[in-house]
LOVO-354951 format. One line per 8 residues: number of its first residue (from 1); for each residue x, y, z of N, C-alpha, C, O. Coordinates in Angstrom, 1 decimal. Example, Ala and Ser with C-alpha at 12.3 -4.5 7.8 and 13.67 -1.06 7.14 Angstrom:
2
1) 13.2:-5.7:7.8:12.3:-4.5:7.8:13.2:-3.3:7.8:14.2:-3.3:8.5 ~ 12.8:-2.2:7.1:13.7:-1.1:7.1:12.9:0.0:7.9:13.4:1.1:8.0
! end
This chain:
247
1) -3.9:30.2:-44.0:-3.2:31.1:-43.1:-2.7:30.3:-41.9:-3.5:29.5:-41.3 ~ -1.5:30.4:-41.6:-0.9:29.6:-40.5:-1.3:30.3:-39.1:-1.4:31.5:-39.0 ~ -1.5:29.4:-38.2:-1.8:29.9:-36.8:-0.6:30.1:-36.0:0.2:29.1:-35.9 ~ -0.4:31.3:-35.5:0.8:31.6:-34.7:0.4:31.5:-33.2:-0.5:32.3:-32.8 ~ 1.0:30.6:-32.5:0.7:30.5:-31.1:1.1:31.7:-30.3:0.4:32.1:-29.4 ~ 2.2:32.3:-30.7:2.5:33.6:-30.0:1.5:34.7:-30.3:1.2:35.5:-29.4 ~ 1.0:34.7:-31.5:0.0:35.7:-31.8:-1.3:35.5:-31.0:-1.9:36.4:-30.5 ~ -1.7:34.2:-30.9:-2.9:33.8:-30.2:-2.7:34.2:-28.7:-3.6:34.6:-28.0
9) -1.5:33.9:-28.2:-1.2:34.3:-26.8:-1.3:35.8:-26.6:-1.9:36.2:-25.6 ~ -0.8:36.5:-27.5:-0.8:38.0:-27.3:-2.2:38.5:-27.4:-2.6:39.5:-26.7 ~ -3.0:37.9:-28.2:-4.4:38.4:-28.4:-5.4:37.8:-27.3:-6.5:38.2:-27.2 ~ -4.9:36.8:-26.6:-5.8:36.1:-25.6:-6.1:37.1:-24.5:-5.3:37.9:-24.1 ~ -7.3:36.9:-23.9:-7.7:37.7:-22.8:-7.0:37.2:-21.5:-6.4:36.1:-21.5 ~ -7.2:37.9:-20.4:-6.6:37.5:-19.1:-7.1:36.1:-18.7:-6.4:35.4:-18.0 ~ -8.4:35.8:-18.9:-9.0:34.6:-18.5:-8.3:33.4:-19.2:-8.0:32.4:-18.6 ~ -8.2:33.5:-20.6:-7.6:32.5:-21.4:-6.1:32.3:-21.0:-5.7:31.1:-20.9
17) -5.4:33.4:-20.7:-4.0:33.2:-20.3:-3.9:32.5:-19.0:-3.0:31.7:-18.8 ~ -4.8:32.8:-18.1:-4.8:32.1:-16.8:-5.1:30.6:-16.9:-4.4:29.8:-16.2 ~ -6.0:30.3:-17.8:-6.2:28.9:-18.1:-5.0:28.2:-18.6:-4.6:27.1:-18.2 ~ -4.3:28.8:-19.6:-3.1:28.2:-20.2:-2.0:28.1:-19.2:-1.3:27.0:-19.1 ~ -1.8:29.0:-18.3:-0.8:29.0:-17.3:-1.1:27.8:-16.3:-0.3:27.1:-15.9 ~ -2.4:27.7:-15.9:-2.8:26.6:-15.0:-2.6:25.3:-15.6:-2.1:24.4:-15.0 ~ -2.9:25.1:-16.9:-2.7:23.8:-17.6:-1.2:23.6:-17.7:-0.7:22.4:-17.6 ~ -0.4:24.6:-17.9:1.1:24.4:-18.0:1.6:23.9:-16.6:2.5:23.0:-16.6
25) 1.1:24.5:-15.5:1.6:24.0:-14.2:1.1:22.5:-14.0:1.9:21.8:-13.4 ~ -0.1:22.2:-14.4:-0.6:20.8:-14.2:0.3:19.9:-15.0:0.6:18.8:-14.5 ~ 0.7:20.3:-16.2:1.5:19.4:-17.1:2.9:19.2:-16.4:3.4:18.1:-16.4 ~ 3.5:20.3:-16.0:4.8:20.2:-15.3:4.8:19.3:-14.1:5.6:18.5:-13.8 ~ 3.7:19.5:-13.3:3.6:18.7:-12.0:3.4:17.2:-12.3:4.0:16.4:-11.7 ~ 2.5:16.9:-13.3:2.3:15.5:-13.6:3.5:14.8:-14.2:3.8:13.7:-13.9 ~ 4.3:15.6:-15.1:5.5:15.0:-15.7:6.6:14.8:-14.6:7.3:13.8:-14.6 ~ 6.6:15.7:-13.6:7.6:15.6:-12.5:7.3:14.3:-11.7:8.2:13.6:-11.3
33) 6.0:14.1:-11.4:5.6:12.9:-10.7:5.9:11.7:-11.5:6.4:10.7:-10.9 ~ 5.7:11.7:-12.8:5.9:10.5:-13.6:7.4:10.2:-13.7:7.8:9.0:-13.6 ~ 8.3:11.2:-13.8:9.7:10.9:-13.9:10.2:10.4:-12.6:11.0:9.5:-12.5 ~ 9.8:11.0:-11.5:10.2:10.6:-10.1:9.8:9.1:-9.9:10.6:8.3:-9.4 ~ 8.6:8.7:-10.2:8.1:7.4:-10.0:8.8:6.4:-10.9:9.1:5.3:-10.5 ~ 9.1:6.8:-12.1:9.8:5.9:-13.1:11.2:5.5:-12.5:11.6:4.4:-12.5 ~ 11.9:6.5:-12.0:13.2:6.2:-11.5:13.1:5.4:-10.2:13.9:4.5:-9.9 ~ 12.1:5.7:-9.4:11.8:4.9:-8.2:11.6:3.4:-8.5:12.2:2.6:-7.8
41) 10.7:3.1:-9.4:10.4:1.8:-9.8:11.6:1.1:-10.4:11.9:-0.1:-10.2 ~ 12.3:1.8:-11.2:13.5:1.3:-11.9:14.6:0.9:-10.9:15.2:-0.2:-11.0 ~ 14.8:1.7:-9.9:15.8:1.4:-8.9:15.4:0.2:-8.1:16.2:-0.6:-7.7 ~ 14.1:0.2:-7.7:13.6:-1.0:-6.9:13.8:-2.3:-7.7:14.1:-3.3:-7.1 ~ 13.5:-2.3:-8.9:13.6:-3.5:-9.7:15.0:-3.9:-9.9:15.4:-5.1:-9.9 ~ 15.9:-3.0:-10.1:17.4:-3.3:-10.2:17.9:-3.9:-8.9:18.7:-4.9:-8.9 ~ 17.6:-3.3:-7.8:18.0:-3.8:-6.5:17.4:-5.2:-6.2:18.1:-6.1:-5.6 ~ 16.2:-5.4:-6.6:15.5:-6.7:-6.4:16.2:-7.8:-7.2:16.4:-8.9:-6.8
49) 16.6:-7.4:-8.4:17.2:-8.4:-9.3:18.6:-8.8:-8.7:19.0:-10.0:-8.9 ~ 19.3:-7.9:-8.0:20.5:-8.3:-7.4:20.3:-9.0:-6.1:21.0:-9.9:-5.7 ~ 19.2:-8.7:-5.4:19.0:-9.2:-4.0:18.4:-10.6:-4.1:18.8:-11.5:-3.3 ~ 17.5:-10.9:-5.0:16.7:-12.2:-4.9:17.6:-13.4:-5.1:17.5:-14.3:-4.3 ~ 18.6:-13.5:-6.0:19.4:-14.7:-6.1:20.3:-14.9:-4.9:20.4:-16.1:-4.5 ~ 20.8:-13.9:-4.4:21.7:-14.0:-3.2:20.9:-14.4:-2.0:21.4:-15.2:-1.2 ~ 19.7:-13.8:-1.8:18.9:-14.2:-0.7:18.5:-15.6:-0.8:18.5:-16.4:0.2 ~ 18.1:-16.1:-2.0:17.7:-17.5:-2.2:18.8:-18.4:-1.9:18.6:-19.5:-1.3
57) 20.0:-18.0:-2.2:21.2:-18.9:-2.0:21.4:-19.0:-0.5:21.8:-20.1:0.0 ~ 21.3:-17.9:0.3:21.5:-18.0:1.7:20.5:-18.9:2.4:20.8:-19.6:3.3 ~ 19.2:-18.8:1.9:18.2:-19.7:2.4:18.5:-21.2:2.1:18.3:-22.0:3.0 ~ 18.9:-21.5:0.9:19.2:-22.8:0.5:20.4:-23.4:1.3:20.4:-24.6:1.7 ~ 21.3:-22.5:1.7:22.5:-23.0:2.5:22.2:-22.8:3.9:23.1:-23.1:4.8 ~ 21.0:-22.4:4.3:20.6:-22.3:5.7:21.4:-21.2:6.5:21.7:-21.4:7.7 ~ 21.9:-20.2:5.7:22.6:-19.1:6.4:21.7:-18.0:6.7:21.7:-17.0:6.0 ~ 20.9:-18.2:7.7:19.8:-17.3:8.0:20.2:-15.9:8.5:19.6:-14.9:8.1
65) 21.3:-15.9:9.2:21.8:-14.6:9.7:22.3:-13.8:8.5:22.0:-12.6:8.5 ~ 22.9:-14.4:7.5:23.4:-13.6:6.4:22.2:-13.2:5.6:22.2:-12.1:5.0 ~ 21.1:-14.0:5.5:19.9:-13.6:4.8:19.2:-12.4:5.4:18.8:-11.5:4.7 ~ 19.2:-12.4:6.7:18.6:-11.3:7.5:19.4:-10.1:7.3:18.8:-9.0:7.0 ~ 20.7:-10.2:7.4:21.6:-9.0:7.2:21.4:-8.4:5.8:21.4:-7.2:5.6 ~ 21.3:-9.3:4.8:21.2:-8.9:3.4:19.9:-8.1:3.2:19.8:-7.1:2.6 ~ 18.8:-8.6:3.8:17.5:-8.0:3.7:17.5:-6.6:4.4:16.9:-5.7:3.9 ~ 18.1:-6.6:5.5:18.1:-5.3:6.3:18.9:-4.2:5.6:18.6:-3.0:5.8
73) 19.9:-4.6:4.8:20.7:-3.6:4.1:19.9:-2.9:2.9:20.3:-1.8:2.5 ~ 18.9:-3.6:2.4:18.2:-3.1:1.2:17.1:-2.1:1.7:16.3:-2.5:2.5 ~ 17.2:-0.9:1.1:16.2:0.1:1.5:15.2:0.5:0.4:14.2:1.1:0.7 ~ 15.5:0.1:-0.8:14.6:0.4:-1.9:13.9:-0.8:-2.5:12.8:-0.6:-2.9 ~ 14.5:-1.9:-2.5:13.9:-3.1:-3.1:12.6:-3.5:-2.3:12.6:-3.7:-1.1 ~ 11.5:-3.6:-3.0:10.2:-3.8:-2.4:10.2:-5.3:-1.8:9.6:-5.5:-0.8 ~ 10.8:-6.2:-2.6:10.8:-7.6:-2.1:11.7:-7.7:-0.8:11.3:-8.4:0.1 ~ 12.9:-7.1:-0.8:13.7:-7.1:0.4:13.1:-6.6:1.6:13.2:-7.1:2.7
81) 12.3:-5.5:1.4:11.7:-4.9:2.6:10.6:-5.8:3.2:10.4:-5.8:4.4 ~ 9.9:-6.4:2.3:8.8:-7.3:2.8:9.4:-8.6:3.5:9.0:-8.9:4.6 ~ 10.4:-9.2:2.8:11.0:-10.4:3.4:11.8:-10.0:4.7:11.8:-10.8:5.7 ~ 12.4:-8.8:4.7:13.2:-8.4:5.9:12.3:-8.2:7.1:12.6:-8.5:8.2 ~ 11.1:-7.7:6.8:10.1:-7.5:7.9:9.7:-8.8:8.5:9.5:-9.0:9.7 ~ 9.4:-9.8:7.6:9.0:-11.1:8.1:10.1:-11.8:8.9:9.9:-12.4:10.0 ~ 11.4:-11.7:8.4:12.5:-12.3:9.1:12.8:-11.6:10.5:13.1:-12.3:11.5 ~ 12.6:-10.3:10.5:12.8:-9.6:11.7:11.9:-10.0:12.8:12.2:-9.9:14.0
89) 10.7:-10.4:12.4:9.7:-10.8:13.4:10.1:-12.1:14.1:9.8:-12.2:15.3 ~ 10.8:-13.0:13.4:11.1:-14.3:14.0:12.6:-14.4:14.2:13.2:-15.4:14.5 ~ 13.4:-13.3:14.0:14.8:-13.3:14.1:15.3:-13.8:15.4:16.3:-14.6:15.4 ~ 14.8:-13.4:16.6:15.3:-14.0:17.9:15.1:-15.5:18.0:15.7:-16.1:18.8 ~ 14.2:-16.1:17.2:13.9:-17.5:17.4:14.6:-18.4:16.4:14.7:-19.6:16.6 ~ 15.2:-17.8:15.4:15.9:-18.5:14.3:17.1:-19.3:14.8:17.4:-20.3:14.2 ~ 17.8:-18.8:15.8:18.9:-19.5:16.3:18.6:-20.8:17.1:19.4:-21.7:17.3 ~ 17.3:-20.8:17.6:16.8:-22.0:18.3:15.6:-22.5:17.6:14.5:-22.1:17.9
97) 15.8:-23.4:16.6:14.6:-23.7:15.7:13.5:-24.4:16.4:12.4:-24.3:16.0 ~ 13.8:-25.1:17.5:12.7:-25.8:18.2:11.7:-24.9:18.8:10.6:-25.4:19.1 ~ 12.0:-23.6:18.9:11.1:-22.7:19.6:10.1:-22.1:18.6:9.2:-21.4:19.0 ~ 10.3:-22.3:17.3:9.4:-21.6:16.3:8.1:-22.4:16.3:8.0:-23.6:16.1 ~ 7.0:-21.7:16.6:5.7:-22.3:16.6:4.8:-21.7:15.6:5.1:-20.8:14.8 ~ 3.5:-22.2:15.6:2.5:-21.6:14.6:2.2:-20.2:14.9:2.0:-19.4:14.0 ~ 2.3:-19.8:16.2:2.0:-18.4:16.6:3.1:-17.5:16.0:2.9:-16.4:15.5 ~ 4.4:-18.0:16.0:5.5:-17.2:15.4:5.3:-17.1:13.9:5.6:-16.0:13.3
105) 4.9:-18.2:13.2:4.6:-18.1:11.8:3.5:-17.1:11.5:3.6:-16.3:10.5 ~ 2.5:-17.1:12.3:1.4:-16.2:12.1:1.8:-14.7:12.3:1.4:-13.8:11.6 ~ 2.7:-14.6:13.3:3.2:-13.2:13.5:4.1:-12.7:12.3:4.0:-11.6:12.0 ~ 4.8:-13.6:11.7:5.6:-13.3:10.5:4.7:-12.9:9.4:4.9:-11.9:8.6 ~ 3.6:-13.6:9.2:2.6:-13.3:8.2:2.0:-12.0:8.4:1.8:-11.2:7.4 ~ 1.6:-11.6:9.6:1.1:-10.3:9.9:2.1:-9.2:9.6:1.7:-8.1:9.2 ~ 3.3:-9.5:9.9:4.4:-8.5:9.7:4.5:-8.3:8.2:4.7:-7.1:7.7 ~ 4.4:-9.3:7.4:4.5:-9.2:5.9:3.3:-8.3:5.4:3.4:-7.5:4.6
113) 2.1:-8.6:6.0:0.9:-7.9:5.5:1.0:-6.4:5.9:0.7:-5.5:5.1 ~ 1.5:-6.1:7.1:1.7:-4.7:7.5:2.7:-4.0:6.5:2.5:-2.8:6.1 ~ 3.8:-4.6:6.3:4.8:-4.0:5.4:4.3:-3.8:4.0:4.7:-2.8:3.3 ~ 3.5:-4.8:3.5:3.0:-4.7:2.2:2.0:-3.5:2.1:2.0:-2.8:1.1 ~ 1.2:-3.3:3.1:0.3:-2.1:3.1:1.1:-0.8:3.1:0.7:0.1:2.3 ~ 2.2:-0.7:3.8:3.0:0.5:3.8:3.7:0.7:2.4:3.7:1.8:1.9 ~ 4.2:-0.4:1.9:4.8:-0.3:0.6:3.8:0.1:-0.5:4.2:0.9:-1.4 ~ 2.7:-0.5:-0.5:1.7:-0.1:-1.5:1.3:1.3:-1.4:1.0:2.0:-2.4
121) 1.2:1.8:-0.2:0.9:3.2:0.0:2.0:4.1:-0.6:1.7:5.1:-1.2 ~ 3.2:3.7:-0.4:4.3:4.5:-1.0:4.3:4.4:-2.5:4.6:5.4:-3.2 ~ 4.1:3.2:-3.0:4.1:3.0:-4.5:3.0:3.8:-5.2:3.1:4.3:-6.3 ~ 1.8:3.9:-4.5:0.7:4.6:-5.1:0.8:6.1:-4.9:0.0:6.9:-5.5 ~ 1.7:6.6:-4.1:1.8:8.0:-3.8:2.1:8.7:-5.1:3.1:8.4:-5.8 ~ 1.3:9.7:-5.5:1.6:10.5:-6.7:0.7:10.1:-7.8:0.4:10.9:-8.7 ~ 0.2:8.8:-7.8:-0.7:8.4:-8.9:-2.0:9.2:-8.9:-2.7:9.3:-9.9 ~ -2.4:9.6:-7.7:-3.7:10.4:-7.6:-3.5:11.7:-8.4:-4.5:12.2:-9.0
129) -2.3:12.3:-8.4:-2.0:13.5:-9.1:-2.2:13.3:-10.6:-2.9:14.0:-11.3 ~ -1.7:12.1:-11.1:-1.8:11.8:-12.5:-3.3:11.6:-12.9:-3.7:12.0:-14.0 ~ -4.0:10.9:-12.0:-5.4:10.7:-12.3:-6.2:12.0:-12.3:-7.1:12.2:-13.2 ~ -5.9:12.9:-11.4:-6.6:14.1:-11.3:-6.3:15.0:-12.6:-7.2:15.6:-13.1 ~ -5.0:15.1:-12.9:-4.7:15.9:-14.1:-5.3:15.3:-15.4:-5.9:16.0:-16.2 ~ -5.2:13.9:-15.5:-5.8:13.3:-16.7:-7.3:13.5:-16.8:-7.8:13.5:-17.9 ~ -8.0:13.5:-15.7:-9.5:13.6:-15.8:-10.0:15.1:-15.8:-11.1:15.3:-16.4 ~ -9.2:16.0:-15.3:-9.7:17.4:-15.2:-9.1:18.4:-16.2:-9.7:19.4:-16.5
137) -7.9:18.1:-16.8:-7.3:19.0:-17.7:-8.2:19.3:-18.9:-8.3:20.4:-19.3 ~ -8.9:18.3:-19.6:-9.8:18.6:-20.7:-10.9:19.6:-20.3:-11.3:20.5:-21.0 ~ -11.4:19.4:-19.1:-12.5:20.3:-18.6:-12.0:21.7:-18.3:-12.7:22.7:-18.5 ~ -10.8:21.8:-17.8:-10.2:23.1:-17.6:-10.0:23.8:-18.9:-10.3:25.0:-19.1 ~ -9.5:23.1:-19.9:-9.4:23.7:-21.3:-10.7:24.1:-21.9:-10.8:25.1:-22.5 ~ -11.7:23.2:-21.6:-13.0:23.5:-22.1:-13.6:24.8:-21.5:-14.4:25.5:-22.1 ~ -13.3:25.0:-20.2:-13.8:26.2:-19.6:-13.2:27.4:-20.2:-13.9:28.4:-20.5 ~ -11.9:27.4:-20.6:-11.3:28.5:-21.3:-12.0:28.7:-22.7:-12.2:29.8:-23.1
145) -12.3:27.6:-23.4:-12.9:27.7:-24.7:-14.3:28.3:-24.6:-14.7:29.1:-25.3 ~ -15.1:27.8:-23.6:-16.4:28.4:-23.4:-16.4:29.9:-23.1:-17.2:30.6:-23.7 ~ -15.5:30.3:-22.3:-15.4:31.7:-22.0:-14.9:32.5:-23.2:-15.4:33.7:-23.4 ~ -14.0:31.9:-24.0:-13.6:32.6:-25.2:-14.7:32.8:-26.2:-14.8:33.8:-26.9 ~ -15.5:31.7:-26.4:-16.6:31.8:-27.3:-17.6:32.9:-26.9:-18.2:33.6:-27.7 ~ -17.9:32.9:-25.6:-18.8:33.9:-25.0:-18.3:35.3:-25.3:-19.0:36.2:-25.7 ~ -16.9:35.5:-25.1:-16.4:36.8:-25.4:-16.4:37.2:-26.8:-16.6:38.3:-27.2 ~ -16.3:36.2:-27.7:-16.3:36.4:-29.2:-17.7:36.9:-29.6:-17.8:37.9:-30.3
153) -18.8:36.2:-29.1:-20.1:36.6:-29.5:-20.5:37.9:-28.8:-21.3:38.7:-29.3 ~ -20.0:38.2:-27.6:-20.2:39.4:-26.9:-19.6:40.6:-27.7:-20.3:41.6:-27.9 ~ -18.4:40.4:-28.2:-17.7:41.4:-29.0:-18.5:41.6:-30.3:-18.6:42.8:-30.8 ~ -19.0:40.6:-30.9:-19.7:40.7:-32.2:-21.0:41.5:-31.9:-21.4:42.3:-32.7 ~ -21.7:41.2:-30.8:-22.9:41.9:-30.5:-22.6:43.4:-30.2:-23.4:44.3:-30.6 ~ -21.5:43.7:-29.6:-21.2:45.1:-29.2:-20.8:45.9:-30.5:-21.2:47.0:-30.6 ~ -20.0:45.2:-31.4:-19.6:45.9:-32.6:-20.7:46.0:-33.6:-20.7:46.9:-34.5 ~ -21.7:45.1:-33.6:-22.8:45.1:-34.5:-22.5:44.4:-35.8:-23.3:44.4:-36.7
161) -21.3:43.8:-35.9:-20.9:43.1:-37.2:-21.0:41.6:-36.9:-20.7:41.2:-35.8 ~ -21.3:40.9:-38.0:-21.4:39.4:-37.9:-20.7:38.7:-38.9:-19.9:39.3:-39.6 ~ -20.9:37.5:-39.1:-20.3:36.7:-40.1:-19.1:35.9:-39.6:-18.6:36.2:-38.5 ~ -18.6:35.0:-40.4:-17.5:34.2:-40.0:-16.2:34.9:-39.7:-15.5:34.6:-38.8 ~ -16.0:35.9:-40.5:-14.7:36.7:-40.4:-14.7:37.4:-39.0:-13.6:37.6:-38.5 ~ -15.8:37.8:-38.5:-15.8:38.6:-37.3:-15.6:37.7:-36.1:-15.1:38.2:-35.1 ~ -15.9:36.4:-36.2:-15.8:35.6:-35.0:-14.7:34.5:-35.1:-14.4:33.8:-34.1 ~ -14.2:34.3:-36.3:-13.2:33.2:-36.5:-12.0:33.4:-35.6:-11.5:32.4:-35.0
169) -11.5:34.6:-35.5:-10.2:34.8:-34.7:-10.5:34.5:-33.2:-9.7:33.9:-32.6 ~ -11.7:35.0:-32.7:-12.0:34.7:-31.3:-12.2:33.3:-31.0:-11.8:32.8:-30.0 ~ -12.9:32.6:-32.0:-13.1:31.1:-31.8:-11.8:30.3:-31.8:-11.6:29.4:-31.0 ~ -10.9:30.7:-32.7:-9.6:30.1:-32.8:-8.8:30.3:-31.5:-8.2:29.4:-31.0 ~ -8.9:31.5:-31.0:-8.3:31.8:-29.7:-8.9:30.9:-28.6:-8.2:30.5:-27.7 ~ -10.2:30.8:-28.6:-10.8:30.0:-27.6:-10.5:28.5:-27.6:-10.3:27.9:-26.6 ~ -10.5:28.0:-28.9:-10.3:26.5:-29.0:-8.9:26.1:-28.6:-8.7:24.9:-28.3 ~ -7.9:27.0:-28.6:-6.6:26.6:-28.3:-6.5:26.1:-26.8:-5.6:25.3:-26.6
177) -7.3:26.6:-26.0:-7.3:26.1:-24.6:-7.7:24.6:-24.5:-7.2:23.9:-23.7 ~ -8.7:24.3:-25.3:-9.2:22.9:-25.3:-8.1:22.0:-25.8:-7.8:20.9:-25.3 ~ -7.4:22.4:-26.9:-6.3:21.6:-27.5:-5.2:21.4:-26.4:-4.6:20.4:-26.3 ~ -4.9:22.5:-25.7:-3.8:22.5:-24.7:-4.2:21.5:-23.6:-3.4:20.8:-23.1 ~ -5.5:21.6:-23.2:-6.0:20.7:-22.1:-5.9:19.3:-22.5:-5.5:18.4:-21.7 ~ -6.2:18.9:-23.8:-6.1:17.5:-24.2:-4.6:17.1:-24.2:-4.3:16.0:-23.9 ~ -3.7:18.1:-24.7:-2.3:17.8:-24.7:-1.7:17.5:-23.3:-0.7:16.8:-23.2 ~ -2.3:18.1:-22.3:-1.9:17.9:-20.9:-2.5:16.6:-20.4:-1.8:15.8:-19.7
185) -3.7:16.3:-20.7:-4.4:15.1:-20.1:-3.9:13.8:-20.7:-3.8:12.8:-19.9 ~ -3.6:13.7:-22.0:-3.3:12.4:-22.6:-2.0:11.8:-22.0:-2.0:10.7:-21.6 ~ -0.9:12.6:-21.9:0.3:12.0:-21.2:0.0:11.6:-19.8:0.5:10.5:-19.3 ~ -0.8:12.3:-19.0:-1.1:12.0:-17.6:-1.8:10.7:-17.5:-1.6:9.9:-16.7 ~ -2.8:10.5:-18.4:-3.5:9.2:-18.4:-2.6:8.0:-18.8:-2.7:7.0:-18.2 ~ -1.8:8.2:-19.8:-0.8:7.2:-20.2:0.1:6.8:-19.0:0.2:5.6:-18.7 ~ 0.6:7.8:-18.3:1.5:7.6:-17.2:0.7:6.9:-16.0:1.3:5.9:-15.4 ~ -0.5:7.3:-15.8:-1.3:6.7:-14.7:-1.5:5.2:-15.0:-1.3:4.4:-14.1
193) -1.9:4.9:-16.2:-2.2:3.5:-16.5:-0.9:2.6:-16.5:-0.9:1.5:-16.0 ~ 0.2:3.2:-16.9:1.5:2.5:-16.9:1.9:2.2:-15.4:2.3:1.1:-15.1 ~ 1.8:3.2:-14.5:2.2:3.0:-13.2:1.2:2.0:-12.4:1.6:1.3:-11.5 ~ 0.0:2.1:-12.8:-1.0:1.1:-12.2:-0.6:-0.3:-12.5:-0.6:-1.2:-11.6 ~ -0.2:-0.5:-13.7:0.2:-1.9:-14.2:1.5:-2.3:-13.4:1.6:-3.4:-13.0 ~ 2.5:-1.3:-13.3:3.7:-1.6:-12.6:3.4:-2.0:-11.1:4.0:-2.9:-10.6 ~ 2.5:-1.2:-10.5:2.2:-1.5:-9.1:1.6:-2.9:-8.9:1.9:-3.6:-8.0 ~ 0.7:-3.3:-9.9:0.1:-4.6:-9.8:1.2:-5.7:-9.9:1.2:-6.7:-9.2
201) 2.2:-5.5:-10.8:3.3:-6.4:-11.0:4.1:-6.5:-9.8:4.5:-7.6:-9.4 ~ 4.5:-5.4:-9.2:5.3:-5.4:-8.0:4.5:-6.1:-6.8:5.1:-6.7:-6.0 ~ 3.2:-5.9:-6.7:2.4:-6.5:-5.7:2.4:-8.0:-5.8:2.5:-8.7:-4.8 ~ 2.4:-8.5:-7.1:2.5:-9.9:-7.3:3.8:-10.5:-6.8:3.9:-11.5:-6.2 ~ 4.9:-9.7:-7.1:6.2:-10.1:-6.7:6.3:-10.2:-5.2:6.9:-11.2:-4.7 ~ 5.8:-9.2:-4.5:5.9:-9.2:-3.1:5.1:-10.3:-2.5:5.5:-11.0:-1.5 ~ 3.9:-10.5:-3.0:3.0:-11.6:-2.5:3.6:-13.0:-2.7:3.6:-13.8:-1.8 ~ 4.1:-13.2:-3.9:4.7:-14.5:-4.2:5.9:-14.8:-3.3:6.0:-15.9:-2.7
209) 6.9:-13.9:-3.2:8.1:-14.1:-2.5:7.8:-14.2:-1.0:8.4:-15.0:-0.3 ~ 6.8:-13.5:-0.5:6.5:-13.6:1.0:5.9:-14.9:1.3:6.1:-15.5:2.3 ~ 5.0:-15.4:0.4:4.4:-16.8:0.6:5.5:-17.8:0.5:5.5:-18.8:1.3 ~ 6.5:-17.6:-0.4:7.6:-18.6:-0.4:8.4:-18.6:0.9:8.8:-19.7:1.4 ~ 8.6:-17.4:1.4:9.4:-17.4:2.7:8.6:-18.0:3.8:9.2:-18.7:4.7 ~ 7.3:-17.7:3.9:6.5:-18.3:5.0:6.5:-19.9:4.9:6.5:-20.6:5.9 ~ 6.4:-20.4:3.6:6.5:-21.8:3.4:7.9:-22.4:3.9:7.9:-23.4:4.5 ~ 8.9:-21.6:3.6:10.2:-22.0:4.1:10.3:-22.1:5.6:10.8:-23.0:6.2
217) 9.7:-21.1:6.3:9.7:-21.1:7.7:8.9:-22.2:8.3:9.3:-22.9:9.3 ~ 7.8:-22.6:7.7:7.0:-23.7:8.1:7.7:-25.0:7.9:7.7:-25.9:8.8 ~ 8.3:-25.2:6.7:8.9:-26.5:6.4:10.3:-26.7:6.9:10.6:-27.9:7.3 ~ 11.0:-25.7:7.0:12.5:-25.9:7.3:12.9:-25.4:8.7:13.5:-26.1:9.4 ~ 12.5:-24.2:9.0:13.0:-23.6:10.3:12.4:-24.4:11.5:13.1:-24.6:12.5 ~ 11.2:-24.7:11.4:10.6:-25.4:12.6:10.6:-26.9:12.4:9.8:-27.6:13.1 ~ 11.5:-27.5:11.6:11.4:-28.9:11.4:12.1:-29.7:12.5:13.1:-29.3:13.1 ~ 11.6:-30.9:12.8:12.2:-31.8:13.8:11.9:-33.2:13.3:10.8:-33.6:13.3
225) 13.0:-33.9:13.0:12.9:-35.3:12.4:12.0:-35.3:11.2:11.3:-36.2:10.9 ~ 12.2:-34.2:10.4:11.5:-34.2:9.1:10.1:-33.7:9.1:9.4:-33.7:8.1 ~ 9.6:-33.4:10.3:8.2:-33.0:10.5:8.2:-31.6:11.1:8.9:-31.3:12.0 ~ 7.4:-30.7:10.5:7.3:-29.3:11.0:6.6:-29.2:12.3:5.6:-29.8:12.5 ~ 7.2:-28.5:13.2:6.6:-28.2:14.5:5.2:-27.5:14.3:4.3:-27.7:15.0 ~ 5.2:-26.7:13.3:3.9:-26.0:13.0:2.8:-27.0:12.7:1.7:-26.9:13.1 ~ 3.1:-28.0:11.8:2.2:-29.0:11.5:1.8:-29.8:12.7:0.6:-30.1:12.9 ~ 2.7:-30.2:13.5:2.4:-31.0:14.7:1.6:-30.2:15.7:0.6:-30.8:16.3
233) 1.9:-29.0:15.8:1.1:-28.1:16.8:-0.3:-28.0:16.3:-1.3:-28.0:17.0 ~ -0.5:-27.8:14.9:-1.8:-27.7:14.4:-2.6:-28.9:14.6:-3.8:-28.9:15.0 ~ -2.0:-30.1:14.4:-2.7:-31.3:14.7:-3.1:-31.5:16.2:-4.1:-32.0:16.5 ~ -2.2:-31.0:17.0:-2.5:-31.1:18.5:-3.7:-30.2:18.8:-4.6:-30.6:19.6 ~ -3.7:-29.0:18.2:-4.9:-28.1:18.5:-6.1:-28.7:17.9:-7.2:-28.6:18.5 ~ -6.0:-29.3:16.7:-7.2:-29.9:16.1:-7.7:-31.1:16.9:-8.9:-31.3:17.1 ~ -6.8:-31.9:17.5:-7.2:-33.0:18.3:-7.9:-32.5:19.6:-8.8:-33.2:20.0 ~ -7.4:-31.4:20.1:-8.0:-30.9:21.3:-9.4:-30.5:21.1:-10.3:-30.5:22.0
241) -9.7:-30.0:19.9:-11.0:-29.5:19.5:-12.0:-30.6:19.2:-13.2:-30.6:19.5 ~ -11.5:-31.7:18.5:-12.3:-32.8:18.1:-12.4:-33.9:19.1:-13.3:-34.8:19.1 ~ -11.4:-33.9:20.1:-11.5:-34.9:21.1:-10.7:-36.2:20.8:-10.8:-37.2:21.6 ~ -10.0:-36.3:19.6:-9.2:-37.5:19.3:-8.0:-37.0:18.6:-8.0:-35.9:18.0 ~ -7.0:-37.8:18.6:-5.7:-37.5:18.0:-5.6:-38.2:16.6:-5.8:-39.4:16.5 ~ -5.4:-37.3:15.6:-5.2:-37.9:14.2:-3.8:-38.3:14.0:-2.9:-37.7:14.5 ~ -3.6:-39.4:13.3:-2.3:-39.9:13.0:-1.9:-39.6:11.6:-0.8:-40.0:11.1
! end
């Protein structure tokens, strides 16, 4: 005998129907979050793919003003936002390279760290919904199943009839909520794991590019006669602490 979902819905009690409706809302919510985040990550990666080569070219040609302007125009690219924050911190000093010091470099590094924290918070927004749906949907379905089985045995006790035929319909009605709960949880878990991996990859990209930019600022922006002012200042501070000047 084929199982008719419409027949099971019509025969379901108010509690089972409430469970199914709740699971349906959880499914719609988790899928909406997943679709929104997928488009968000896809757009960020597309903008980054366009931004990175042009930004690197500006740095190689020492066109720092153009590099800053390019980074400031990007609003979605995660890499552009991190690099733009670092450059904005030292932007007033870039026109006069001799004034860039180790304190300025450290300030740029802290700006990168702050922007990365903000971006990671934005990227993780919504993943808690996926985790909650994936972990609780099976239990919500099981709750409906438990109450359905209780109602089946209660009805059997009230009618005084027993046997498989008397309880099979009620148990089938009850188990449908567990099946529905698993159907809601599995996609949510898949989406959560997928986005966690994507966030880790984007974090690596942001960290790597920001370190490259800081290295550029140390080696190039503050250079004088081929030696970085940052390095010279560090050695001066080290000499003051040890009492002698290292060569």
